[in-house]
C-alpha positions, 0 to 999 in steps of 0.5 A: 251738683259737688261730691258733697251733697251728692252724699247727702241725697244720698243717705237722705235717698238711703233714710228714706230705704231705711227697710230694703238696708242692708247692715253692711250697707248701714255700715258703708254709708255711717262709717261713709258719713263719720270720714267726711263729717271729720274732714269737713270738721277739720276743714271749718275749725269746728273738729275740738267741739264738743258737738262733733265729736259726738255726733260723730261717737253717735254714729262710730256706735250706730255704724257697731251695732247696725244688725241690730239698728230697726228701720226707724233707727236707720232712718233717724241716724242717717238723716241726723249725719246728712244734717250735719254734714248740710251743716257743715258745708254751709260752713265752706260755703260760708268761708269761700 
């Protein structure tokens, strides 16, 4: 299993346990997601796209308000991050 695939699985597991995550854990996962999405976007050439920028901004805002997120909001944002990373992984795998 690649590191990216492992991280996607970690995000999905965390989303399924959103009610048990601390704000620190949520913030850490979201910050890792932002870093991963930025790097993968740069590698795929979609770094300048508005969609990629919007996703990163949304994740950063969610990270900043991690203490205020409900478990449902936490679940949704973690699943969104996993979905974007999965999509970028597919794009990168297609370039090889």
